Every structure is written in C-alpha cells, then in structure tokens.
N, C-alpha and C positions, 0 to 999 in steps of 0.2 A: 501245454497250459489250459490253465479250466481259465472258467467269465469271470470267477470272485478272483480271481491273480492278476488277471489283463484288465477288470474294472480297478482293481488295487492300486496299478501301476500309473497308470493313469489319469486315477486322482490323486496320486502324489505327483505327477510330472505335470501335472493342472495348477498344485499347492507350491509348487519349488518356480514357475514361471508368474504365479501370483507372487510371491513373497520378492521376486529380483525387479517385477516394473513396479511395484512400493517404493522398495531399495534407491531407486533411478530420478523416479517421479519425484523426491525429497517432497518439502513443505513451502511457504512461503517462510519467512524469516522477516523479519521489519529490522535493522539495523540503530544502535546507539551510535554508532561512528558518521554514519551519513552529517552533511556539512547541514545550516541551518538557513532555510531561507526569510532574506528581507533585505531593508534599506544597510549599506555597508555591508554584510557579509561576499562570499564569492556564489553567485549562483549559478548554480547546474543548468540549463537548460530543460533536463528534461524532472527536475525538480521542484519547478517550475510550473512547468506541465499540469504535473500531478498536481499541486497547490489548488490552482486555478482550474482543474476539470472540478476534483472531490468540493470544492468551495462553490460550483458553480451547479452542482449537484446535492448539493445539501439545500433545507429550510433555509439558511443564512438569506437575506433580504435584499442582499448587493451581489453583483454580478462583473465577471470580467472577461476580455478576450480569453481564448485559452488561444494563446499566441507561443507560452514558452522563452518569453519575456520578460521578467519583472522592472515595474514600472508603478507612476502612483493610482494605477487603475486597483495593478494586482496588492497593491499595500492596500487600501482600501477597504480590498475581500475581504485579505487577512485581519483588520480588525472588526470589521463589520463579523465574521464568521467569528472569531474570538468572546464579543460582544456576548450570539446568539448563547455559545456554549456555555459561556458563565467564564470565563479564562481571563487573563493580566492581559489587556491589549494593549500590545502595545506593536503591533502586526510586522512580528518576525514569527516565521515557525519555527518551533525551537520542539522540545521532546513534549512539550505534553501540548499542545496544537497539533503537533504531528501524531500522535498520539488518538485526537477524539480523529482527527479527518479518516484516520486511516480504525478504528474502530469502527466508525457511523458507516462510510462511504465508500472501503476498500473493495467488494465481489463486483462489480459490474469488469473492472480493471484485469481480472487476473492476477491479482497480485504483482502487477507490473511497478507498483510506485512504491511498494516494502521496502528498497535496497534502496531508496532515494530521500525520501523522508525521517528525522530524526524522531526518535522514537526512548521512551522508555526502556521496552523489552526485543 
C-alpha cells in the first residue's frame, strides 16, 4: 500500500468516526409537551429550578432562591421576568415565557433545561 492510499484510508476512517460521534451527540431539543410552571400547576422540581436559575441569571429585577420549590417568591420572580420581557404577566411559565427564558439564557446550563420548560418549538 502506498502513502497516498494509506492517507486516504486514514481520512475515511476519521470521517466515519466523526459522523458516528456527531450522530450520537445529538442536539438539544426544547419540548412542546413539558408541563407549565406556576401556581395551580403540577410543578416538576427540575422545571422550577430551571425557571429560578434562568430568571436569576437574567437582567429582570427580581430574584428568587434557587431551591426547586415553587412558592410566592418564584411566582413574583416569574411575573417580574414577564414584565421585563414584555410578556403578558400571569406568573405562569407557559410556552411564551419558556421561549424567552430558553432563547436568552440557556447556554450556561448545557441545555439541561430544554426538556423541562414548555416552548413553542
């Protein structure tokens, strides 16, 4: 086998490995079926934590403890964020608020929150 043939084979193997790794790495996908977060909702503690953390990292003026427990502080923080983001203020993270949180403040969490917050996409 000459050097050119060996280089070609090595290149093809490298490309195949790259494709395989890319196929398994996947991409982050938000969900349109995640439950809403708010008063009167069945609040998943992971979803509540995501809401709390994303709001705390946003420029919205109200912060809340990041404990995964939905309560008055979290509801006030959601409402504050909604006012800041020009979203109808209702204290519930539905698709529109989920979109705003995930679009603007998601990178730090390595896409962890995508599966827990409702979105339109």
